[in-house]
C-alpha positions in Angstrom: 50.4 86.9 -42.8 47.5 88.1 -46.2 46.3 84.6 -46.1 44.8 82.1 -44.3 42.7 78.8 -45.0 40.2 78.0 -43.3 39.5 74.1 -42.3 35.7 74.1 -42.5 33.3 73.4 -44.7 30.4 74.9 -43.2 29.4 77.8 -45.0 27.8 79.9 -42.0 31.5 79.3 -40.0 33.4 80.7 -43.0 30.6 83.7 -43.3 30.9 84.2 -39.6 35.0 84.0 -39.3 35.1 86.4 -42.6 32.7 89.0 -41.2 35.0 89.0 -37.4 38.1 89.3 -39.7 37.6 91.5 -42.1 39.1 94.3 -40.2 42.1 92.3 -39.5 43.5 92.5 -42.9 43.6 88.8 -43.2 42.0 86.9 -46.2 39.9 84.3 -45.1 39.6 81.0 -47.7 37.2 78.2 -47.3 39.3 74.9 -47.5 36.8 74.2 -50.3 38.5 76.2 -52.6 41.4 74.2 -52.6 39.3 71.0 -53.1 40.1 70.0 -49.5 38.5 67.2 -48.3 37.1 67.0 -44.5 39.9 65.9 -41.8 38.7 62.6 -40.0 37.7 64.2 -36.7 39.1 61.3 -34.6 40.1 63.5 -31.8 38.5 63.1 -27.9 37.9 66.9 -27.4 37.5 70.0 -29.1 41.4 70.7 -28.8 42.3 67.7 -30.8 39.7 67.9 -33.3 40.5 71.6 -33.6 44.2 71.1 -34.6 43.4 68.2 -36.8 41.5 70.1 -38.9 44.1 72.8 -38.8 47.2 70.7 -39.8 45.1 68.7 -42.7 44.3 72.2 -44.4 47.6 73.3 -44.2 49.3 70.3 -45.4 47.2 70.2 -48.2 47.2 73.8 -49.2 50.7 75.4 -48.2 48.9 78.3 -46.0 48.3 78.8 -42.3 45.5 77.5 -41.4 42.7 78.5 -38.8 40.3 75.6 -37.8 37.2 76.0 -35.6 36.3 73.0 -33.5 33.1 73.5 -31.8 29.8 72.4 -30.4 27.1 72.7 -27.9 27.4 71.4 -24.5 24.2 70.4 -22.9 24.3 69.3 -18.8 20.8 67.3 -19.1 22.6 64.9 -21.6 26.0 64.3 -19.9 27.5 66.8 -21.9 26.2 65.4 -25.7 26.2 66.4 -28.3 29.4 68.0 -27.7 32.0 66.7 -30.1 29.7 65.2 -32.1 27.5 68.3 -32.3 27.5 68.8 -36.3 26.4 64.8 -36.9 24.2 64.1 -33.9 21.5 63.3 -36.4 22.4 61.1 -38.8 20.5 60.0 -41.8 19.2 56.4 -41.5 20.1 55.3 -45.3 23.2 57.3 -45.8 24.4 57.4 -42.1 25.5 61.1 -42.9 25.1 63.7 -41.2 21.7 64.6 -41.5 21.8 68.6 -41.2 20.7 71.2 -38.8 17.3 70.6 -38.5 17.3 67.3 -37.7 19.9 68.0 -35.2 17.9 70.3 -33.3 15.2 67.7 -33.5 16.9 65.1 -32.0 18.1 67.6 -29.0 14.5 68.5 -28.0 13.4 65.1 -28.5 16.2 64.1 -26.1 15.2 66.9 -24.2 11.1 66.3 -24.2 10.8 65.7 -20.6 13.2 68.1 -18.8 11.4 71.5 -17.9 12.1 74.8 -19.1 14.7 77.0 -16.9 18.2 76.4 -15.1 17.8 72.3 -16.0 18.2 73.2 -19.9 21.6 74.5 -18.8 23.6 74.4 -21.7 27.1 76.2 -23.4 28.2 76.2 -26.9 32.3 75.8 -26.8 34.4 77.0 -29.3 38.0 76.3 -29.7 40.5 78.3 -32.1 44.1 76.3 -33.1 45.9 78.5 -35.8 49.0 76.7 -37.3 51.7 78.7 -39.0 51.8 74.9 -41.1 51.4 71.5 -40.9 54.1 70.8 -38.5 53.8 73.5 -36.6 55.1 72.4 -33.0 53.1 75.0 -31.1 49.9 75.6 -32.8 48.1 78.8 -30.8 44.8 77.7 -29.2 42.0 79.9 -27.9 39.1 78.8 -25.8 36.0 80.1 -24.8 32.4 79.2 -23.9 28.9 80.8 -23.8 26.1 79.7 -21.4 22.8 79.7 -22.1 19.4 77.4 -22.0 17.7 75.3 -24.4 14.4 76.4 -25.5 11.4 74.3 -25.8 11.4 75.4 -29.7 13.6 76.8 -31.8 13.0 80.5 -32.6 14.6 83.4 -35.0 16.4 83.1 -39.0 20.1 84.4 -38.1 23.0 82.3 -37.7 23.4 78.3 -38.0 23.3 75.0 -35.9 21.3 75.5 -32.7 21.4 78.9 -32.6 17.6 78.7 -32.9 17.2 77.2 -29.4 20.2 78.8 -27.2 18.4 81.2 -25.3 20.8 83.3 -24.1 20.8 85.1 -20.4 19.8 88.5 -20.2 19.1 89.2 -23.8 14.8 89.5 -23.1 14.5 86.0 -23.8 15.8 85.6 -27.4 17.4 83.1 -28.7 20.9 83.4 -30.4 19.3 83.2 -34.0 17.5 85.9 -33.3 20.0 88.4 -31.6 21.4 91.0 -34.5 24.3 90.0 -36.0 26.8 92.6 -34.5 25.5 91.3 -30.5 25.8 88.0 -31.5 29.7 88.7 -32.5 29.8 90.4 -29.0 28.9 87.6 -26.9 29.3 84.6 -28.8 32.0 81.7 -28.3 33.5 82.3 -31.1 33.6 85.6 -31.6 35.3 85.9 -27.7 37.5 83.1 -29.0 38.9 85.4 -32.3 38.9 88.1 -30.2 41.7 85.9 -28.5 43.5 84.9 -31.6 44.0 88.4 -32.9 45.5 89.7 -29.4 47.8 86.8 -29.6 48.5 87.7 -33.2 49.1 91.4 -32.1 51.8 90.8 -29.6 53.3 87.6 -31.6 53.6 89.3 -34.8 52.3 86.0 -36.7 
C-alpha cells in the first residue's frame, strides 16, 4: 500500500495525520482531491461514524481509506459535544457548522458556572477506521483517549478545534494549542491511535 485516502475535509486533521505518517512510506491523500463530499455521519458513536466515513471515501475513490472520527467529551455536559463536536455550534442562518471559534465560545458559555479544576474534566476521543476497500468485512479500528480539563479561556495558536481550551495535565498549565507539535503528537488521542494503527500494519502487512 503506497497511497490511502483520508476521509475528511478538515485541513487540520489532514496536516496532522500527514505529519504522523510522513516516515511510514504511505502517501496520504485528501478526499477533497477526488471531489468526494463529506459522508453523512448518521452513526450514534465515534466507531460507527469512522467506519461510515472510511467506506464512503473508499467507495468513491477506489483506494484504501482511513477515517478519523474524534471529538471532545465533557463530563459536566453529560458527554457533550461528543460525536457532534465539529457541528456543536451552527450558523443561525445557514444551519451549517459555524466553525472552531463558535464551537469554543459555545463550550465556554455552557461551562460558565462550572469552576476551574476537576469539575471541568474532559477527554478527547479518537477512533481511526481503516478499510482496504469499500466492502471490507473487517475494518481495522484503533481508539485512544486524552484526558484533561477545559480551561476558563482559550490560549495558544497551534492545533485546531478545541485545542485552545484543552488543558493538558502535567504540562505546566499549557493547553493543547500551546504544546510544541512533536510533544502533542506524543500525547494526543490521534497520535496514540495512529501508533496503534501503524503497529497493526506492521503485524499484518497491510
